[in-house]
N, C-alpha and C positions, 0 to 999 in steps of 0.2 A: 818739041819748044812751048817755051813756059806761058803759062797765064792767068791770069788777080783773079780770083773769087773772092766773093763778095759773100757774107753773111748780113749785109746792111734791112732786109726784107723782112728774114723774123727776127733781131733785133728791133727790129721799132714795128715787129709785132706788137712784140714781147712789152714794150717804154707805150703801149695804142696809140704810136700816135701814125699821123698823117703824111704820105712827102711833102704835100705843102708846109704841117707843122718843123716836119723837117730841115727844110732847105730854109726857112723863116731863120731855124734858129743857129743854119749856120754858115746864111752867107748868100747861101743859094737856085734856085729856080728848084722847080718839084720836074720838072720839065729833065735838069742836070743828074735828081736825085733817080725819078724815073729810070733814067737810061743805068746809070752804079746800079741799081739794082738785077735790068739785064745784060751788065756783059757786057754794054753796046763800048764806055766808057770811064774808062779808071781815071779813079781823081787824081786831083794834088800833091803833096802830100802833107799840104798843108790842108785841105780839104781831109782829108780821114782823117788829121791831127781832130778836125773837128767834129769830123764827127766820135771818133772812139773817145774822146768829147762828154761829148751828150750823153751816150751811153753807160757810160764811165766804165770805158774796157781796153782795155788800150788796141791797136793795128793794128798787133796780131792774129788778134780777139777775131777780129769784123775784115781784116783781107788777110790769104790764102795767099800768096806764090805755088802755083805745080805746075806738074812738070819739069823738076827737078833744074837746078845750077851748074851745071858744067865751068869747071875751073877747065878753059887754055892757056898754057900757059905759053907766051910771045917767043920762039927761036931766031 
């Protein structure tokens, strides 16, 4: 099963932002940032792009899919 892992906390620490500051920059709540960092909430594509923009990084550097992707063909 695939799981979305993230490095939001690490990038936030790098840029010395609090959860509340990051939340304000992307138009979300501090609670949403906490949930994302804990892996309890997968952000929308729009929210993930906003987070990446704040950090000046690609979405793929901040969020990664672990567990492999399977290609199943329909028969």
